[in-house]
N, C-alpha and C positions, 0 to 999 in steps of 0.2 A: 345210750347202749354200747355194751363191748362188741369187741370184733369177734369174730369168726375164723378160727386158725384151725389148721389142718396140721397135726405134727404126727414126723414117723421118725423110726430109728431105719435105717438101711442098711443093707450090705453094699461095698463099693460098685459091684456089679447092679445095683437097682432095684434089690429085692426086698419086699419089708417082712415077709414070710417066707420061709421055704418051702420045699414040696408038702402038700397036703397040710399046708396051714401051720408047719412046725415054727414055733417062738423059741425053742429050747434053746436056739443057736444065739440068742440074744442075751441069754443069763449072765456071760460075766461082763458084759458092756450096761447093765440095768440103770447103774447109778449115774454114768455119762449121760445116757438117753435121758432119764429125768431129770436132772440137776434142779437148775432153779426155775425152770416152765410151770411147775405144779404151782408156786406161788402167785401167778396172774390170774390162774383158772379160777373162773365162780362156777363151772357146770362142765360136764360133758355129754356131748353128743355122741354115740357110741352104735356103729353099724352091728346087728345081730348075733354074725359070725367072729366080731371082734368080742362081743360081751360074753358069749357062751365057749368061745374056741380055747385054743392052747393059751397057756399063763406062764409068760417067761421067769414068774416069780416061784414057778411049782418048786415045792419042796421047801421054801425059805418060810418064815414068819409073815411073808409080804405075800402070800397067795391069795389069789382072791381079790387084792385091795387094788386102788387104781395108785398108777405110779410105786407100787411095790409098799402101800400103806403110806407113801408119802403125800398125800393128800385124800380130803373126806369132803363131801357135798355133795349134789345133787346128781343125776344120772339118768339122761335119755336116751333111751335106746330106740331105733328105729328098725320095725321088722313088718314083715309082711304077714307073719305066721300068728299063731295061738301063744302071745306074750305068757310065760309063767309069771307066779306072786312071787315078787321078789321086793323084799322092803325095801325103801326109800329110790327104789327105781321106776322112772316113769317110762312106759311102751308106747310108742305112737306109729301110726301105719301110711302116716303121708311126709313126705321130707318138710314140707311148709311148717305142719303141724308139728313136729318134733323140733325143727329149726326155733320155730317162734315159742316155744316150750321153754327148750334152752336158753335161750335168750333171756324169758323171763324169769329163769330162775338164778342165772349169773347175773342178773342188774348190770352194774358198770364193768365188771370183770369181763375177763374172756370167754368164749365159748371153746374147749379145746375139743376137734374131732379127731375122731379115733375110729379106722377102718379104712379099707382100703374104697370100696363101694360108694360107704357115705360120704366118704373125702370127694369123690370124682362127682358123684352126685351134686353136692356142694356147688364145686366148681365148675360143672357144666350149668346149673341154675344161675349162674352169675351172684352165689350167697357169699363165696370166702373171699375174706379178707386177706388174709396173711396163710404162708406155710413155712414152716419149720421143721428140716430135716438134720438128723446127726448121722453122719456119714459114719460106716464102722469099719475097723480094720478087719473085714472077713470077704470070701468070695463065697457065697452060697449056689451059685450055677444054676440055680431053677427055682420056681417059686412064685410068688405074688408079687408083680413089680408097684413100684410105687405107685405110677399113673400109667395104667391103659386104657389110652385112651384115642380113640382115632378123630379124626378132625382136625381143624385149624389150629396153629401153634397158640399157647397162650404166653402172653408175654409176663415176665415177672422184673422187679426191681430188688435190687439186694439192699437188706437192710441193714443187716449186720453179720458179721462173722468171727465166732470166736472158736478157734481149732479146727474141728470138721464139722461145729455147730453152724447151718448157714437159714437164714432167717428172710424169708422174701416177701414183699409184696404184692398182690395180684394186680396187674394192672386192666382195665376195661378193655 
């Protein structure tokens, strides 16, 4: 079974979305953020706000597509509300069900977790294997932090660094 990996592009001051969930700040950096990560992904596990939220590819031919059109495959959305009917997307109401569904869909490939809340939930449940963060050359000054998590520290082991792309293993 493949690993569960949370990935995010982050401003230098630690925000993954600007105020109100704005993702427009990411547009100039989208190629760098997605690069070769898409090649290892077998399925996406996405939070509902991320799935329905602001699209950094807005106004381009990649709008509405995962990795701006650089990836296609099964998507699982964790939601508490009534899900819309979206072809090719599975909606789940519990973390356990969504992780199991995404892992089954990904097979031996990686499940890429997208969205701050679902990423934090996976971390807190001890389900997250790795974290990839691409630090972007911008200061947002406010918005949604990479991890807003009270509690004890979570230890990480650096697996790889390429430029400002950092990949960590989550240690128990």
